[in-house]
C-alpha positions in Angstrom: 11.8 -11.8 23.2 14.5 -13.3 20.9 17.7 -11.6 20.4 18.0 -8.2 19.0 18.6 -8.2 15.0 20.1 -6.0 12.8 17.8 -4.9 9.8 18.4 -3.2 6.6 14.6 -2.3 5.7 14.3 -1.0 1.9 11.8 0.7 -0.4 12.0 2.3 -3.5 9.8 5.2 -2.9 8.3 6.0 0.6 5.7 8.7 0.4 5.1 10.0 3.9 1.0 10.6 3.2 -1.5 9.3 0.8 0.5 5.9 0.2 0.6 2.6 2.0 4.6 2.5 1.4 5.9 5.4 3.6 3.4 4.3 6.4 4.8 0.8 6.4 8.4 1.7 6.6 7.9 4.6 9.3 5.4 2.5 11.3 6.8 -0.8 11.1 10.6 0.5 11.6 9.6 2.2 14.9 7.8 -1.2 15.9 10.7 -3.1 15.8 13.1 -0.8 17.5 10.3 -0.5 20.1 11.4 -4.2 20.4 14.7 -3.9 21.0 15.8 -4.6 17.0 18.3 -2.4 15.5 16.4 -1.2 11.9 18.0 1.5 9.2 15.5 2.5 6.6 17.2 2.7 2.9 14.3 4.7 0.6 14.5 6.5 -2.4 12.6 10.0 -3.6 10.2 10.8 -1.9 11.6 9.9 1.3 10.0 8.7 4.4 9.2 10.7 7.7 10.7 8.4 10.3 9.9 8.0 13.9 13.2 9.3 16.3 16.0 7.2 16.4 15.3 5.2 13.3 18.1 5.8 10.8 17.4 6.9 7.1 20.1 6.3 4.6 19.1 8.4 1.3 19.3 6.2 -1.9 18.8 8.9 -4.5 17.1 8.4 -8.0 16.7 10.6 -10.7 13.0 11.4 -8.9 11.3 11.3 -12.5 8.0 11.4 -11.1 7.7 14.2 -8.8 5.7 16.7 -7.8 5.0 19.2 -10.0 6.7 18.1 -12.6 6.5 14.2 -13.4 8.0 12.9 -16.3 11.0 15.9 -16.1 13.6 15.8 -18.3 17.2 15.8 -16.3 19.7 18.3 -16.5 23.0 16.7 -18.3 24.9 17.4 -14.6 22.2 15.5 -12.5 23.5 11.7 -14.5 26.0 10.3 -11.9 26.2 7.1 -13.7 24.7 3.8 -15.9 22.1 3.5 -13.3 21.2 6.8 -13.8 21.0 6.6 -17.8 19.5 3.0 -17.1 16.6 5.0 -15.2 16.5 7.7 -17.9 16.2 5.7 -20.9 13.9 3.4 -19.5 11.3 6.1 -19.0 12.0 7.2 -22.2 10.7 4.0 -24.0 7.7 4.2 -21.7 9.1 1.9 -18.8 8.7 2.1 -14.9 12.3 1.7 -13.8 12.3 2.4 -10.1 11.9 -1.0 -8.5 15.4 -2.2 -10.6 17.2 0.9 -10.5 16.4 1.3 -6.9 17.6 -2.3 -6.4 21.0 -2.0 -8.1 21.8 1.5 -5.9 20.6 -0.3 -2.8 22.7 -3.3 -3.1 25.6 -1.2 -4.3 25.5 0.6 -0.7 24.8 -2.6 1.1 27.6 -4.7 -0.1 30.3 -2.4 1.1 28.2 -3.3 4.7 27.3 -6.6 4.5 28.8 -7.0 8.1 26.5 -4.3 9.4 23.4 -6.1 9.2 21.4 -9.8 9.9 18.9 -9.3 7.0 18.1 -7.2 4.5 13.5 -6.5 4.2 13.0 -5.4 0.8 9.5 -3.2 0.7 7.9 -4.7 -2.4 10.9 -3.0 -5.2 12.1 -7.5 -6.1 14.4 -5.5 -8.4 17.5 -7.6 -9.7 20.0 -6.2 -7.1 18.1 -8.4 -4.6 19.7 -11.6 -5.9 23.1 -9.7 -5.8 22.9 -9.5 -1.6 22.2 -12.9 -1.7 25.0 -13.9 -3.5 27.1 -11.4 -1.2 25.8 -13.8 1.6 23.3 -11.3 3.2 19.9 -13.2 3.9 17.1 -11.3 1.8 13.5 -11.3 2.4 10.4 -9.0 0.9 6.9 -8.1 1.5 4.5 -8.4 -1.3 1.5 -6.0 -0.7 -0.1 -7.6 -3.5 1.3 -8.8 -7.2 1.3 -5.7 -9.2 0.3 -7.8 -12.1 -3.2 -7.9 -10.7 -3.0 -3.4 -11.1 -1.8 -4.0 -14.6 -4.5 -6.6 -15.7 -7.0 -4.2 -14.2 -5.8 -0.9 -16.1 -5.9 -3.3 -19.5 -9.3 -4.6 -18.7 -10.1 -0.7 -19.0 -8.0 0.5 -21.7 -9.4 1.8 -25.0 -7.0 1.4 -28.0 -4.0 -0.8 -29.1 -1.4 1.8 -28.4 -3.0 2.5 -24.8 -2.7 -1.3 -24.4 1.1 -1.0 -25.4 2.0 1.7 -23.4 0.6 -0.4 -20.1 2.4 -3.3 -21.3 5.8 -1.9 -21.3 5.1 0.6 -18.1 4.5 -2.8 -16.4 7.3 -4.9 -17.9 8.8 -4.8 -14.5 6.8 -7.1 -13.6 8.1 -9.9 -14.6 11.5 -9.1 -13.1 9.6 -8.9 -9.7 8.0 -12.6 -10.3 11.4 -14.1 -10.6 13.2 -12.2 -8.0 10.7 -13.0 -5.7 10.8 -16.9 -6.4 14.7 -16.5 -5.3 14.6 -14.4 -2.2 15.2 -16.2 1.1 11.5 -15.7 2.4 8.2 -14.0 1.4 5.7 -12.3 2.9 2.5 -10.9 2.2 -1.1 -9.4 4.1 -3.6 -11.3 3.7 -4.9 -15.2 2.9 -5.9 -13.9 -0.5 -2.7 -12.1 -1.6 -0.6 -15.1 -0.5 -3.3 -17.1 -2.8 -2.7 -14.5 -5.8 1.1 -14.4 -4.8 1.1 -18.1 -6.0 -1.3 -17.2 -9.2 0.6 -14.6 -10.5 4.2 -14.8 -9.3 4.7 -18.7 -9.0 5.7 -18.7 -5.2 3.9 -21.8 -4.0 1.7 -20.8 -1.5 3.4 -22.7 1.7 6.5 -20.4 1.1 4.5 -17.3 1.5 4.0 -16.1 5.4 1.1 -13.7 5.7 1.6 -10.9 8.4 -1.5 -8.5 8.4 -0.3 -4.8 8.6 -2.0 -2.8 11.2 -2.8 0.9 12.7 -1.5 2.7 15.9 -5.0 2.9 17.8 -4.1 5.4 19.9 -3.7 8.0 16.5 -6.9 6.4 15.0 -9.5 6.1 17.7 -12.9 7.4 17.9 -13.9 11.3 18.0 -15.6 13.6 20.4 -17.7 15.9 17.7 -20.9 14.6 16.0 -20.3 13.1 12.6 -21.8 14.8 9.4 -24.7 13.2 8.5 -24.2 13.3 5.0 -20.7 12.4 4.4 -19.1 9.7 2.3 -15.1 9.6 2.9 -13.4 7.4 0.2 -9.2 6.9 0.7 -7.7 7.0 -3.0 -3.9 6.6 -2.6 -3.8 6.3 -6.5 -6.1 7.4 -9.5 -6.3 3.7 -11.1 -9.1 1.5 -12.1 -8.4 -0.6 -9.3 -9.5 1.7 -6.4 -13.0 1.9 -8.2 -13.7 5.8 -7.9 -15.9 5.4 -11.3 -18.3 3.4 -9.7 -18.4 5.1 -6.6 -19.0 8.6 -8.2 -21.6 7.0 -10.4 -23.7 5.7 -7.2 -22.8 8.8 -5.7 -24.9 10.5 -8.7 -27.8 8.1 -8.1 -28.1 8.9 -4.3 -28.0 12.8 -5.4 -31.4 12.2 -7.1 -33.0 11.6 -3.6 -31.0 13.1 -1.0 -28.4 15.2 0.1 -24.5 13.8 0.0 -21.4 14.8 0.4 -18.3 12.8 -1.0 -14.8 13.8 0.3 -12.1 11.7 -1.7 -8.7 11.9 0.3 -5.9 11.6 -2.6 -5.6 13.2 -6.0 -7.7 12.5 -9.4 -5.5 12.1 -12.5 -6.1 15.2 -14.9 -8.1 13.9 -17.6 -8.3 10.6 -16.0 -11.1 8.2 -16.3 -12.1 9.7 -12.4 -11.8 13.6 -14.0 -14.0 12.7 -16.6 -16.7 10.7 -14.6 -16.9 13.6 -12.1 -17.7 16.3 -14.9 -19.9 13.8 -16.9 -22.1 12.9 -13.8 -21.9 16.9 -12.6 -20.9 16.0 -9.4 -18.1 18.9 -9.0 -20.7 20.8 -5.9 -21.0 17.3 -4.3 -17.2 16.5 -3.9 -14.4 17.4 -2.7 -10.8 16.4 -3.9 -8.2 16.8 -0.8 -5.4 16.0 -2.1 -2.6 14.1 0.4 -3.7 15.4 3.6 -0.9 14.5 7.4 -2.2 11.7 9.3 -4.0 14.0 12.0 -6.3 15.8 9.1 -6.6 12.1 8.0 -7.9 10.9 11.4 -10.1 14.0 11.6 -11.6 13.4 8.5 -12.3 9.6 9.1 -13.8 10.7 13.1 -16.4 13.2 11.0 -17.8 11.1 8.2 -21.0 9.3 8.5 -19.4 6.2 6.1 -16.4 5.1 4.5 -16.8 4.1 0.9 -13.8 1.4 -0.3 -15.3 0.6 -3.9 -12.2 -1.4 -5.3 -11.9 -3.8 -7.2 -9.4 -5.1 -5.8 -7.3 -5.1 -2.7 -4.6 -7.0 -1.3 -5.4 -5.5 2.4 -6.6 -2.1 2.4 -5.3 -0.2 5.4 -8.1 2.7 4.9 -10.8 0.1 5.7 -8.8 -0.6 8.9 -7.8 3.1 9.5 -11.9 3.7 9.4 -12.7 1.0 11.5 -10.1 2.0 14.0 -12.0 5.7 14.7 -15.6 3.4 15.0 -16.7 4.8 11.2 -18.7 2.3 9.4 -17.9 0.7 6.3 -19.5 -0.2 3.1 -17.0 -2.1 1.0 -17.0 -4.7 -2.5 -16.6 -8.7 -1.9 -12.8 -7.5 -4.0 -9.9 -9.4 -2.7 -9.2 -9.3 0.4 -11.8 -7.1 2.0 -14.7 -9.5 3.2 -11.1 -11.2 5.0 -9.9 -8.1 6.5 -13.4 -6.0 7.5 -15.4 -9.7 8.5 -19.0 -9.9 8.7 -19.9 -7.2 11.3 -18.2 -4.0 10.7 -19.5 -2.9 7.2 -22.1 -3.6 4.5 -20.4 -5.5 1.5 -21.5 -5.3 -2.0 -20.4 -6.5 -5.4 -17.6 -5.3 -6.4 -18.4 -2.6 -9.5 -22.2 -3.2 -8.9 -23.2 1.1 -8.8 -26.2 0.1 -7.8 -26.1 -2.2 -4.5 -23.3 0.4 -4.2 -25.6 3.3 -4.1 -28.3 1.1 -1.9 -25.7 0.1 0.8 -24.5 3.7 1.6 -28.3 4.7 1.5 -28.7 2.3 3.9 -26.2 3.1 6.4 -26.3 6.9 5.8 -30.4 6.5 6.9 -29.9 4.4 10.2 -27.6 5.8 13.3 -28.2 2.7 14.8 -26.6 0.4 12.1 -24.1 2.9 11.9 -23.3 2.9 15.8 -23.3 -1.1 15.5 -20.9 -1.3 12.4 -18.5 1.2 14.4 -18.5 -0.9 17.6 -17.8 -4.0 15.5 -14.5 -2.5 13.7 -13.0 -1.0 16.6 -13.4 -4.2 18.5 -11.8 -6.2 15.7 -9.4 -4.0 14.9 -7.9 -4.1 18.7 -7.6 -7.8 18.4 -6.2 -8.2 14.9 -4.7 -5.4 13.3 -2.2 -3.5 15.4 1.6 -2.1 14.1 2.8 -3.6 17.4 1.3 -7.0 16.3 2.5 -6.9 13.0 6.4 -6.3 14.1 5.9 -9.0 16.5 4.9 -11.4 13.8 7.6 -9.9 11.0 10.4 -10.5 14.1 9.0 -14.1 14.3 9.6 -14.3 11.0 13.3 -13.0 10.3 14.0 -15.6 13.2 12.5 -18.3 11.2 14.1 -17.3 7.9 17.5 -17.1 9.6 16.8 -20.6 11.4 16.5 -22.0 7.8 19.4 -20.4 5.8 22.2 -21.3 9.4 23.7 -24.6 8.4 23.1 -27.7 10.1 24.3 -27.7 14.0 25.5 -23.9 13.9 24.3 -21.5 16.5 22.5 -18.1 15.7 24.7 -15.2 16.1 24.1 -12.9 19.1 
């Protein structure tokens, strides 16, 4: 192992369950610490659940999107400074302020502690405040899981009406800032070759300047179960109810299957009231066949994966797909689309692949796996083997630490020796 590094790991929101940011921050910080590095997490609300020994510095916002009162109106005494005013006014004008306002707050904290860290690692806030850290002499890098401009384009394609389209463009206005900031940082990493191409296309960062470091799972937690699988259960994890996740095509595929056989769908996540997925559920009359769990703690997620017959990943785009890797680690067979990085992540032996958005092919693939136990076993074994070889958090941390060293070496003046 190389020298011990002091890392400030930034995340503008770190929901512990049901979202990738909190999982990434917890797992990466824990594994880097196990490798001998000193990591301090700086996060806005919701705050992450971190492993023992990893300190958390809270970077409080107005928390305007918290449950159960999103888009709330803060009390006057909650406003502390001009950044709070910026956050509030941006929300009131239909924008999403958190990436910018978090970066400004984090930069304010870190400028006074520049000597405490060798490097700042941002988890896709990509706000203007990061450039101030670079000017203060702190090497600053970022992980881009995938360009959020892709989410914007998919939502715009699904939007009906000019007002909805204008609102979406305003909401996603921060993506322009993210692209400009990404081009000026000391290093960018992403999670797949597919995402590397998308970062170049949508953010203007040359592909050869982007390092690929896949994320992973803990194979001792996500592992095959010992209880029989439910022979009619399909599971899908939806970290957000947006068109990108492909829930509507999946509901339509389940409705087709229901005309020929018994099938139950478990949705790990939450449906947006009045959103397209909730409307499809009502339109298709699937209330008795679909269970929506809401956010679940990790042990319950593992149990659900271990007892499902097949996991569906119906996404219209994925920069990586941690849910696919979690399912493979539990030896649960997959049915996925060919969108984004899914073919790269899943490979050719751990799942059945269909064209994104093709309801008939999706229904046929689910029926194929549900009806053939030998295929289930074959896909499950291949998935577990693939995860152990490629997608563990320890391997992610080792690659990330090596990337830090490369970035610091590039920034070091010619002839200087690295600090110990």
